[in-house]
C-alpha positions as CSV (number, residue, x, y, z in Angstrom):
1,M,7.9,34.7,4.6
2,S,11.9,35.0,4.8
3,V,11.9,33.7,8.6
4,L,9.0,31.0,7.9
5,I,10.9,29.1,4.6
6,T,14.5,29.6,6.7
7,N,12.6,27.4,9.6
8,H,11.1,25.5,7.6
9,E,14.3,24.2,5.9
10,N,16.1,24.2,9.4
11,Y,13.3,21.5,10.1
12,I,13.5,19.2,7.4
13,A,17.7,19.5,7.6
14,K,16.9,18.6,11.6
15,Y,15.2,15.3,10.1
16,S,18.0,14.5,7.2
17,V,21.7,13.7,7.2
18,G,23.4,15.5,3.9
19,D,24.1,12.7,1.1
20,A,27.7,13.4,1.3
21,L,28.1,12.5,5.0
22,I,26.8,8.9,5.1
23,D,27.5,5.6,3.1
24,V,25.2,3.9,0.9
25,S,26.7,0.8,0.3
26,E,24.6,-2.6,1.0
27,F,27.2,-3.7,4.0
28,A,25.0,-5.4,6.7
29,Q,28.0,-5.2,8.9
30,L,28.1,-1.3,8.6
31,V,24.7,-1.6,10.0
32,L,25.4,-3.7,12.7
33,D,28.6,-1.7,13.9
34,Y,26.0,1.3,13.8
35,I,23.6,-0.2,16.2
36,Y,26.9,-1.2,18.4
37,K,28.0,2.8,18.6
38,I,24.5,4.6,19.0
39,T,23.6,2.2,21.8
40,E,26.5,2.4,24.0
41,Q,24.4,5.4,25.6
42,S,20.8,5.4,26.1
43,F,19.7,9.0,25.5
44,E,16.6,9.2,28.6
45,G,15.6,5.4,26.9
46,E,14.7,7.0,23.3
47,I,17.8,4.7,21.0
48,C,16.5,1.6,21.7
49,P,13.0,2.7,20.8
50,L,14.3,3.8,17.5
51,V,16.6,1.3,16.5
52,I,14.2,-1.6,17.0
53,A,11.3,0.0,15.4
54,Q,13.3,0.9,12.3
55,L,14.8,-3.0,12.3
56,E,11.3,-3.9,12.5
57,Q,9.7,-1.8,9.6
58,M,12.3,-2.9,7.6
59,Y,12.3,-6.8,8.1
60,L,8.5,-6.4,7.8
61,G,7.7,-4.7,4.8
62,K,5.1,-2.0,3.5
63,D,1.9,-4.5,4.7
64,Y,2.8,-3.5,7.9
65,R,3.2,-0.3,10.2
66,V,5.0,-0.3,13.1
67,E,4.5,2.4,15.9
68,A,6.6,3.8,18.2
69,H,6.0,5.3,21.4
70,K,7.2,8.3,23.1
71,V,9.4,6.7,25.9
72,N,7.6,6.2,29.4
73,Q,4.6,7.0,27.6
74,S,3.2,3.8,26.4
75,G,-0.1,3.3,27.0
76,S,-1.2,6.7,27.6
77,S,-3.3,6.2,24.4
78,S,-6.2,3.8,24.8
79,K,-4.6,2.3,21.4
80,E,-1.1,2.1,22.7
81,V,0.1,-1.2,24.1
82,G,3.8,-1.3,23.9
83,D,6.7,0.7,23.5
84,I,6.0,-0.1,19.8
85,D,3.3,-1.8,18.2
86,V,3.0,-3.4,14.9
87,Y,0.0,-3.5,12.6
88,D,-1.2,-5.1,9.6
89,K,-2.7,-3.7,6.8
90,D,-6.4,-4.0,8.1
91,N,-5.1,-2.2,11.4
92,N,-5.2,-5.3,13.6
93,L,-2.6,-4.9,16.0
94,V,-0.5,-8.3,15.6
95,N,2.4,-8.1,17.9
96,A,4.0,-5.6,20.6
97,I,7.0,-5.1,21.5
98,E,8.1,-3.7,25.6
99,V,11.7,-1.8,25.1
100,K,13.8,-1.0,28.5
101,D,17.4,0.7,28.2
102,K,17.2,0.7,32.0
103,D,17.9,-1.9,35.0
104,F,14.4,-3.9,35.3
105,N,13.0,-7.5,36.9
106,E,10.3,-9.8,37.1
107,Q,7.6,-7.3,37.8
108,D,8.4,-4.9,35.1
109,V,8.0,-8.2,33.2
110,V,4.8,-9.2,34.1
111,H,3.3,-5.4,33.9
112,A,4.4,-5.9,30.2
113,I,3.2,-9.0,29.8
114,D,-0.1,-7.8,31.2
115,K,-1.0,-5.3,28.8
116,F,0.0,-7.6,26.1
117,R,-2.3,-10.1,27.2
118,A,-5.0,-7.7,27.5
119,A,-4.6,-6.8,24.0
120,H,-5.4,-10.4,23.1
121,L,-1.3,-11.1,22.2
122,S,-0.6,-14.4,22.9
123,S,3.1,-13.6,22.1
124,S,5.3,-10.3,22.3
125,M,8.5,-8.9,22.8
126,F,10.6,-7.7,25.4
127,I,14.1,-5.9,24.5
128,Y,16.5,-4.5,26.6
129,G,19.2,-2.3,26.2
130,K,23.0,-3.0,26.2
131,N,24.2,-1.9,29.8
132,V,20.9,-3.0,31.5
133,V,20.9,-5.8,34.6
134,Y,18.4,-8.0,35.6
135,D,18.3,-10.9,37.6
136,K,18.3,-14.1,34.7
137,D,17.1,-16.4,37.4
138,A,13.7,-14.5,38.4
139,V,13.1,-13.4,34.8
140,F,13.4,-16.6,33.1
141,L,11.2,-18.3,36.1
142,T,8.8,-15.4,35.1
143,L,8.8,-16.0,32.1
144,K,8.3,-19.7,32.0
145,T,5.6,-19.9,34.5
146,I,3.7,-17.2,32.0
147,G,4.6,-19.3,28.6
148,R,3.1,-22.4,30.8
149,D,0.1,-20.4,30.7
150,G,-0.4,-19.4,27.5
151,H,1.2,-16.2,26.4
152,Y,5.2,-16.3,25.0
153,C,7.2,-13.4,25.6
154,C,11.0,-13.3,24.2
155,L,13.1,-11.3,26.2
156,I,16.2,-10.5,24.0
157,S,18.9,-7.9,24.2
158,I,18.8,-5.2,21.5
159,L,22.0,-6.5,20.1
160,N,21.0,-10.0,19.6
161,Y,17.6,-8.9,17.9
162,A,19.5,-6.6,15.9
163,K,21.7,-9.6,14.7
164,L,18.6,-11.8,14.2
165,R,16.9,-8.6,12.1
166,I,19.7,-7.8,10.2
167,V,20.3,-11.5,8.9
168,D,17.2,-12.1,7.4
169,L,17.4,-8.8,5.3
170,K,19.1,-9.5,2.2
171,T,20.1,-6.0,1.2
172,I,20.2,-3.3,3.9
173,T,22.3,0.1,3.6
174,I,23.0,2.1,6.4
175,R,21.5,5.2,4.7
176,Q,18.4,3.1,4.7
177,F,18.7,2.8,8.6
178,V,19.4,6.0,9.5
179,D,17.0,7.7,7.3
180,G,14.1,5.5,8.8
181,L,16.1,6.3,12.5
182,L,15.1,9.7,11.2
183,V,11.5,8.9,10.7
184,F,10.7,7.5,14.0
185,A,12.6,10.6,16.1
186,K,10.0,13.0,14.3
187,A,7.2,10.7,14.9
188,I,8.0,10.4,18.4
189,N,9.4,14.1,18.8
190,A,12.9,12.6,20.0
191,K,15.2,15.3,21.8
192,D,17.7,17.1,20.1
193,D,20.7,15.3,21.5
194,T,19.4,12.1,20.1
195,I,18.7,13.0,16.7
196,D,22.4,15.1,16.8
197,A,23.3,11.2,18.1
198,V,21.4,9.4,15.2
199,K,23.3,11.7,12.6
200,E,26.8,12.1,14.3
201,I,27.6,8.3,14.6
202,A,26.5,7.8,11.4
203,K,29.2,10.2,10.1
204,Q,31.7,8.5,12.1
205,I,30.8,5.1,10.9
206,F,30.9,6.7,6.8
207,V,34.7,7.9,8.2
208,V,35.9,4.7,9.7
209,D,35.1,2.8,6.8
210,K,36.2,5.3,4.0
211,N,39.2,5.3,5.5
212,E,40.1,1.7,6.1
């Protein structure tokens, strides 16, 4: 019984951050600073979907359900469309987001949009990581062609996406943001290195802020 209790406590601690280690002030800049820092590394592609899923959930609110899927496994279930899927309160798919934290090309964009169109979505988002490289001319031409054929896909970097979402959130605390990241990390069974980074960088941001 003692072992079971200890294991449960360790499991709870894994997906939480101590109150003394993180700021609770409503400074949007702290959240953006955090995102800049944590997206410097990919952690096998797990960080970007976590950041995007949490921002999207905070932006949309409780009437929507944001589902992040295990990295490189989107579409593995018949119910999964993008790396992140958004449902309304009636469980209707209303948006899908493809997330790439590695170099991509126009074929990758077409493949993602084919999935979105098959799910009867007329618009979608394709969000790429901080250090990603792609052929802008070829990808933009592809998006333009597909857009004129009836599906609009917003291609945007994670940093620009984050800035847009944060400015729309009237109040946002780094505490709320990091807590949400850990909820999504648990949902996708994120690797320990990813979870450790989520918590460690939160502590770093907090310490820097308090020392300034």
